[in-house]
NUKOLSE-457167 format. One line per field, with one value per residue (C-alpha): residue number from 1; residue in three letters; chain; x, y, z. Coordinates in nm, 3 decimals. Last residue first. Layout:
// residues N
pos [NUM/...]
code [ALA/...]
unit [A/...]
east [X/...]
north [Y/...]
up [Z/...]
This chain:
// residues 375
pos [375/374/373/372/371/370/369/368/367/366/365/364/363/362/361/360/359/358/357/356/355/354/353/352/351/350/349/348/347/346/345/344/343/342/341/340/339/338/337/336/335/334/333/332/331/330/329/328/327/326/325/324/323/322/321/320/319/318/317/316/315/314/313/312/311/310/309/308/307/306/305/304/303/302/301/300/299/298/297/296/295/294/293/292/291/290/289/288/287/286/285/284/283/282/281/280/279/278/277/276/275/274/273/272/271/270/269/268/267/266/265/264/263/262/261/260/259/258/257/256/255/254/253/252/251/250/249/248/247/246/245/244/243/242/241/240/239/238/237/236/235/234/233/232/231/230/229/228/227/226/225/224/223/222/221/220/219/218/217/216/215/214/213/212/211/210/209/208/207/206/205/204/203/202/201/200/199/198/197/196/195/194/193/192/191/190/189/188/187/186/185/184/183/182/181/180/179/178/177/176/175/174/173/172/171/170/169/168/167/166/165/164/163/162/161/160/159/158/157/156/155/154/153/152/151/150/149/148/147/146/145/144/143/142/141/140/139/138/137/136/135/134/133/132/131/130/129/128/127/126/125/124/123/122/121/120/119/118/117/116/115/114/113/112/111/110/109/108/107/106/105/104/103/102/101/100/99/98/97/96/95/94/93/92/91/90/89/88/87/86/85/84/83/82/81/80/79/78/77/76/75/74/73/72/71/70/69/68/67/66/65/64/63/62/61/60/59/58/57/56/55/54/53/52/51/50/49/48/47/46/45/44/43/42/41/40/39/38/37/36/35/34/33/32/31/30/29/28/27/26/25/24/23/22/21/20/19/18/17/16/15/14/13/12/11/10/9/8/7/6/5/4/3/2/1]
code [ASP/SER/SER/LEU/ILE/GLN/VAL/GLU/SER/GLY/GLN/ARG/GLY/PHE/ALA/ALA/LEU/ALA/ALA/SER/ILE/GLU/LYS/ASP/ALA/LEU/ARG/LYS/SER/ARG/ARG/ARG/ALA/GLY/THR/VAL/ALA/GLN/ASP/GLY/GLY/TRP/PHE/SER/CYS/ILE/ALA/GLU/THR/HIS/GLY/ALA/PRO/MET/LEU/HIS/ALA/TYR/ARG/GLU/ALA/MET/ASP/ILE/SER/SER/TRP/GLY/GLY/GLU/VAL/LYS/LEU/LYS/LEU/LEU/ASP/ARG/HIS/VAL/ALA/TYR/HIS/TRP/SER/ALA/TRP/THR/HIS/ARG/SER/THR/HIS/PRO/THR/PHE/ASP/ALA/PRO/LEU/GLY/ALA/ARG/ARG/ILE/ALA/GLY/ASP/TRP/ALA/ARG/LYS/ILE/GLN/GLY/GLY/GLU/GLY/ASP/LYS/PRO/GLN/TYR/PRO/ARG/GLY/THR/ALA/THR/LEU/PHE/VAL/PRO/GLY/SER/ARG/THR/PRO/LEU/ALA/THR/LEU/ALA/ALA/ILE/SER/ARG/PRO/SER/LEU/SER/ALA/VAL/ARG/ARG/ARG/GLY/SER/LYS/THR/ARG/ASP/PRO/TRP/PHE/ILE/ALA/ARG/GLY/GLY/ALA/LEU/ASP/VAL/ASP/ARG/TRP/ASP/LEU/TYR/ILE/ALA/GLU/SER/LEU/ARG/ALA/GLY/CYS/GLY/LEU/LEU/PHE/LEU/LEU/LEU/PRO/LYS/ILE/HIS/ALA/ALA/ALA/ALA/ALA/VAL/LEU/GLN/GLU/ALA/GLN/ALA/PRO/THR/MET/PHE/LEU/THR/ARG/GLY/GLY/THR/VAL/ARG/ALA/THR/ASP/PHE/MET/PRO/ALA/SER/CYS/TRP/GLY/ARG/ARG/ALA/ALA/HIS/HIS/LEU/VAL/ALA/ARG/LEU/PRO/ILE/ILE/VAL/GLY/ARG/LEU/LEU/ALA/ALA/GLU/GLY/ALA/GLY/PRO/ARG/LEU/VAL/GLU/ARG/ARG/LEU/ARG/SER/ILE/THR/ASP/GLN/ASP/ILE/LYS/ARG/LEU/LYS/THR/GLN/ASP/GLY/LEU/ALA/ASP/ARG/ILE/ARG/ARG/LEU/ARG/ALA/GLN/THR/ASP/ARG/SER/ARG/PRO/LYS/ALA/GLU/LEU/TYR/SER/ARG/LEU/ALA/ASP/GLY/LEU/THR/PHE/ASN/ASP/ARG/ARG/GLU/GLY/HIS/TRP/ALA/ALA/ARG/LEU/ILE/GLU/ALA/GLU/LEU/ALA/ALA/ALA/GLU/GLU/GLN/ALA/LEU/LYS/PRO/ASP/ASP/SER/GLN/ALA/ARG/ARG/GLN/VAL/ARG/GLN/GLY/ALA/VAL/ARG/GLY/SER/ILE/THR/LEU/ALA/GLY/THR/SER/LYS/ARG/ARG/THR/VAL/THR/LEU/PRO/MET]
unit [A/A/A/A/A/A/A/A/A/A/A/A/A/A/A/A/A/A/A/A/A/A/A/A/A/A/A/A/A/A/A/A/A/A/A/A/A/A/A/A/A/A/A/A/A/A/A/A/A/A/A/A/A/A/A/A/A/A/A/A/A/A/A/A/A/A/A/A/A/A/A/A/A/A/A/A/A/A/A/A/A/A/A/A/A/A/A/A/A/A/A/A/A/A/A/A/A/A/A/A/A/A/A/A/A/A/A/A/A/A/A/A/A/A/A/A/A/A/A/A/A/A/A/A/A/A/A/A/A/A/A/A/A/A/A/A/A/A/A/A/A/A/A/A/A/A/A/A/A/A/A/A/A/A/A/A/A/A/A/A/A/A/A/A/A/A/A/A/A/A/A/A/A/A/A/A/A/A/A/A/A/A/A/A/A/A/A/A/A/A/A/A/A/A/A/A/A/A/A/A/A/A/A/A/A/A/A/A/A/A/A/A/A/A/A/A/A/A/A/A/A/A/A/A/A/A/A/A/A/A/A/A/A/A/A/A/A/A/A/A/A/A/A/A/A/A/A/A/A/A/A/A/A/A/A/A/A/A/A/A/A/A/A/A/A/A/A/A/A/A/A/A/A/A/A/A/A/A/A/A/A/A/A/A/A/A/A/A/A/A/A/A/A/A/A/A/A/A/A/A/A/A/A/A/A/A/A/A/A/A/A/A/A/A/A/A/A/A/A/A/A/A/A/A/A/A/A/A/A/A/A/A/A/A/A/A/A/A/A/A/A/A/A/A/A/A/A/A/A/A/A/A/A/A/A/A/A/A/A/A/A/A/A/A/A/A/A/A/A/A/A/A/A/A/A]
east [11.830/11.989/12.042/12.279/12.346/12.664/12.680/12.969/13.215/13.128/12.865/12.652/12.640/12.262/12.230/12.449/12.184/11.926/12.156/12.243/11.872/11.796/12.084/11.983/11.624/11.733/11.965/11.685/11.441/11.688/11.749/11.382/11.320/11.585/11.437/11.093/11.228/11.404/11.087/10.844/10.844/10.636/10.337/10.569/10.748/10.418/10.302/10.634/10.604/10.235/10.279/10.276/9.994/10.054/9.977/10.263/10.513/10.269/10.235/10.605/10.651/10.522/10.717/11.038/11.011/10.946/10.800/10.944/10.848/11.201/11.348/11.103/11.080/11.462/11.467/11.187/11.369/11.189/11.247/10.968/10.687/10.811/10.775/10.433/10.293/10.428/10.303/9.955/9.942/10.039/9.777/9.516/9.580/9.383/9.085/8.947/8.627/8.419/8.569/8.669/8.443/8.686/8.413/8.326/8.681/8.771/8.465/8.543/8.904/8.803/8.550/8.776/9.088/9.157/8.951/9.190/9.117/8.900/8.927/9.072/9.410/9.436/9.559/9.747/9.539/9.532/9.147/9.169/9.369/9.759/10.037/10.406/10.361/10.577/10.814/10.860/10.524/10.367/10.355/10.492/10.828/10.616/10.439/10.764/10.929/10.636/10.669/11.041/10.963/11.058/11.288/11.171/11.404/11.265/11.326/11.191/10.870/10.728/10.406/10.608/10.552/10.734/11.020/11.089/10.984/11.248/11.172/11.393/11.472/11.826/11.734/11.386/11.507/11.205/11.235/11.242/10.940/10.731/10.532/10.222/9.987/10.235/10.315/9.946/9.863/10.119/10.405/10.456/10.694/10.528/10.170/10.152/10.334/10.110/9.806/9.938/10.014/9.657/9.506/9.465/9.345/9.052/9.096/8.949/9.279/9.467/9.207/9.199/9.580/9.578/9.331/9.545/9.852/9.665/9.534/9.570/9.342/9.488/9.203/9.144/9.361/9.143/9.128/9.083/8.897/9.103/9.081/9.294/9.568/9.759/10.087/10.043/10.068/10.318/10.626/10.814/10.791/10.419/10.380/10.536/10.319/10.011/10.107/10.155/9.829/9.637/9.782/9.717/9.376/9.202/9.230/9.413/9.254/8.907/8.933/9.033/8.753/8.492/8.338/7.956/7.917/8.242/8.509/8.593/8.285/8.136/8.466/8.614/8.348/8.407/8.782/8.728/8.518/8.821/9.032/9.168/9.099/9.462/9.577/9.361/9.157/9.260/9.352/9.011/8.858/8.709/8.932/9.238/9.134/9.090/9.430/9.580/9.447/9.570/9.914/9.943/9.844/10.080/10.368/10.540/10.887/11.050/11.005/10.799/10.484/10.501/10.572/10.288/10.047/10.138/10.086/9.759/9.635/9.684/9.932/9.810/9.798/10.175/10.171/10.436/10.674/10.589/10.598/10.559/10.311/10.097/10.101/9.995/9.717/9.589/9.582/9.393/9.137/9.087/9.045/8.787/8.590/8.593/8.469/8.186/8.069/8.116/7.895/8.036/8.205/8.531/8.723/8.944/9.310/9.600/9.824/10.176/10.389/10.619/10.449/10.109/10.065/9.732/9.443/9.121/8.908/8.522/8.386/8.194/8.360/8.512/8.453/8.637/8.496/8.746/8.828/9.134/9.416/9.591/9.907]
north [6.477/6.234/6.211/6.037/6.209/6.064/6.057/5.995/6.140/6.495/6.548/6.357/6.568/6.572/6.930/6.846/6.603/6.879/7.115/6.856/6.773/7.147/7.196/6.888/7.020/7.362/7.218/6.997/7.290/7.509/7.221/7.157/7.531/7.555/7.252/7.416/7.756/7.579/7.381/7.663/8.029/8.189/7.956/7.657/7.790/7.819/7.476/7.326/7.494/7.414/7.115/7.287/7.534/7.902/8.147/8.071/8.335/8.611/8.798/8.796/9.063/9.354/9.217/9.207/9.585/9.873/9.649/9.690/9.343/9.253/9.369/9.225/8.895/8.858/8.928/8.670/8.391/8.055/8.089/7.908/7.930/8.275/8.399/8.235/8.411/8.745/8.691/8.610/8.913/9.128/8.971/9.024/9.393/9.355/9.245/8.914/8.961/8.818/8.466/8.303/8.160/8.240/8.425/8.637/8.711/8.813/9.047/9.205/9.271/9.418/9.650/9.749/9.808/10.177/10.153/9.897/10.020/10.332/10.660/10.690/10.803/10.767/10.469/10.545/10.503/10.192/10.163/9.853/10.051/10.058/9.907/9.980/10.368/10.550/10.368/10.016/9.927/9.612/9.403/9.040/9.119/9.226/8.884/8.698/8.897/8.823/8.446/8.451/8.614/8.981/9.094/9.420/9.718/9.960/10.329/10.460/10.667/10.376/10.356/10.364/10.584/10.909/10.694/10.523/10.173/9.995/9.680/9.374/9.082/9.194/9.161/9.302/9.610/9.817/10.169/10.352/10.150/10.354/10.203/10.394/10.097/9.882/10.100/10.183/9.817/9.729/9.521/9.159/9.057/8.772/8.789/9.170/9.115/8.824/9.033/9.325/9.104/8.964/9.306/9.392/9.047/9.040/8.794/8.449/8.259/8.489/8.434/8.052/8.032/8.245/7.998/7.696/7.878/7.927/8.280/8.510/8.674/8.812/8.778/9.097/9.245/9.425/9.807/9.978/10.303/10.624/10.941/11.215/11.403/11.619/11.787/12.157/12.409/12.594/12.525/12.362/12.012/12.079/12.137/11.791/11.630/11.799/11.668/11.309/11.333/11.422/11.130/10.877/11.004/11.030/10.745/10.477/10.538/10.605/10.302/10.088/10.220/10.113/10.295/10.274/10.563/10.628/10.838/11.209/11.408/11.208/11.080/11.424/11.579/11.332/11.390/11.767/11.714/11.538/11.860/12.096/12.442/12.507/12.434/12.714/12.631/12.849/12.573/12.424/12.154/11.899/11.984/11.967/11.623/11.489/11.632/11.468/11.134/11.175/11.286/10.980/10.744/10.911/10.853/11.139/11.275/11.484/11.827/11.975/11.774/11.862/12.232/12.266/12.075/12.272/12.614/12.500/12.371/12.719/12.895/13.188/13.004/13.026/13.400/13.547/13.766/14.049/14.376/14.240/13.967/14.224/14.456/14.172/14.071/14.424/14.473/14.145/14.251/14.592/14.426/14.173/14.466/14.639/14.322/14.295/14.652/14.610/14.286/14.052/13.847/13.649/13.935/13.865/13.907/14.154/14.247/14.375/14.339/14.626/14.677/14.695/14.749/14.767/14.544/14.392/14.296/14.284/14.091/14.260/14.031/14.267/14.590/14.482/14.622/14.803/14.752/14.941/14.834/15.115/15.265]
up [9.319/9.562/9.930/10.168/10.494/10.652/11.026/11.253/11.001/11.097/11.353/11.602/11.907/11.949/11.826/11.539/11.421/11.408/11.231/10.966/10.908/10.877/10.618/10.416/10.398/10.290/10.023/9.897/9.876/9.695/9.440/9.391/9.347/9.084/8.895/8.900/8.777/8.490/8.403/8.354/8.435/8.698/8.677/8.677/8.980/9.160/9.046/9.173/9.517/9.570/9.802/10.147/10.211/10.121/10.404/10.643/10.561/10.424/10.756/10.795/10.524/10.751/11.058/10.848/10.817/10.568/10.290/9.929/9.801/9.690/10.015/10.251/10.058/10.067/10.437/10.492/10.306/10.254/9.880/9.716/9.976/10.074/9.715/9.673/9.980/9.854/9.495/9.623/9.860/9.560/9.344/9.607/9.549/9.232/9.434/9.539/9.738/9.453/9.499/9.172/8.905/8.631/8.428/8.737/8.835/8.471/8.446/8.787/8.683/8.338/8.508/8.795/8.588/8.684/9.001/9.166/9.507/9.509/9.339/8.993/8.844/8.466/8.265/7.934/7.615/7.381/7.383/7.599/7.844/7.828/8.017/7.953/7.957/7.718/7.473/7.363/7.211/7.062/7.376/7.329/7.523/7.821/7.837/7.790/8.068/8.295/8.215/8.295/8.636/8.676/8.960/9.119/9.193/9.446/9.504/9.829/9.905/10.099/9.884/9.570/9.258/9.371/9.498/9.162/9.066/8.867/8.659/8.619/8.388/8.284/7.908/7.974/8.155/8.231/8.375/8.036/7.941/8.188/8.481/8.574/8.557/8.751/9.056/9.116/9.090/9.359/9.215/9.345/9.059/8.877/8.991/8.913/8.570/8.477/8.558/8.350/8.053/8.074/8.103/7.734/7.626/7.858/8.159/8.173/8.112/8.346/8.627/8.584/8.596/8.914/9.063/8.981/9.124/9.455/9.515/9.819/10.075/10.400/10.662/10.844/11.125/11.365/11.326/11.652/11.619/11.589/11.788/11.645/11.820/11.591/11.693/11.762/11.476/11.266/11.474/11.193/11.347/11.386/11.007/10.926/11.201/11.040/10.699/10.834/11.034/10.721/10.527/10.807/10.905/10.572/10.318/10.519/10.855/10.722/10.489/10.783/10.994/10.736/10.433/10.430/10.184/9.985/10.145/10.092/10.201/10.484/10.628/10.572/10.791/11.076/11.053/11.076/11.382/11.536/11.480/11.213/11.337/11.442/11.084/10.950/10.649/10.363/10.114/10.102/10.331/10.079/9.777/10.012/10.147/9.796/9.694/9.993/9.896/9.537/9.638/9.874/9.599/9.350/9.590/9.766/9.668/9.940/10.131/9.851/9.906/10.282/10.227/9.983/10.208/10.512/10.349/10.194/10.521/10.661/10.887/11.103/11.434/11.506/11.453/11.219/11.409/11.653/11.456/11.100/11.199/11.390/11.085/10.853/11.089/11.129/10.754/10.709/10.975/10.810/10.466/10.605/10.765/10.419/10.257/10.501/10.424/10.047/10.053/9.782/10.052/10.060/9.911/9.615/9.671/9.597/9.876/9.859/10.170/10.270/10.599/10.424/10.042/9.866/9.740/9.848/9.547/9.526/9.234/8.947/8.693/8.434/8.622/8.935/9.249/9.488/9.852/9.990/10.216/10.391/10.251]
């Protein structure tokens, strides 16, 4: 039967209802004008009949369709879900995929990002997540592949802390975030991974924490090794169930916009009291851990795996950040004398190996040269 327009007694809203080509329709009209609502019903009926006769048109799919399919296809991180939620709130579920273009990006920049946000924020917060959803839809034939203009984002300076600065930060931090800071600096977790960590995923005896695919940026499970000092800080916490890290009032952290928004006040206070640069952010802790990790282990593959980066190239940016001479201080921050001794031994083995390789290149191997060294 044809679609009809009726006015609901309870709310006064106009409703389009009926059954067309075996499909039941029950939806609110976009207009409260009966004439416009009747035109909408006729257009909707024609669209359903056309799809029944010729198959669903490619240009009928909406952002809501694409988002549901994308989020159901595989686990997505909380950050990705939050960004897509903001995009959906700005555009609405019913936006046709074919209408999403460069003008849409400009609109989202105004409505989703903070005033004055740069190109990197636009790329990270709008273009990359939206482009991923549209590519997902394009592979299903729902729309054309997206082609957005993006400004060149130059590589900025990678900030990191020395062990002395990290000690200053921990000493100046409020009591409730000291364990969190030691955890971030001790295993390289992203803040979003750490604040949603559950005690079920922490093995204090084994010295590790598990970050599941829905919590990681890469969408892959990652196991992080905990430093002795991190283990000690977690052991001292009063709870053993639910979220590991809690707010100053003892409640779980909630999602917030912006980098480090959940601990922004506590972080800014600690930075100010410690006399550290104001451009240090919670994510600086991850850069710090990575630069320390390479300074101690000299192993890019190990850094890539333990840090959860997708490629060696992503990890390589941290390889030469930390100046020489900080190894013992790093190990001391992570866990004291045993870590320092282990680092000395690794450093000595690496040095002996490099010397042997250099001598071998000149043909002096075996008994011709004896390398004498001591602990």
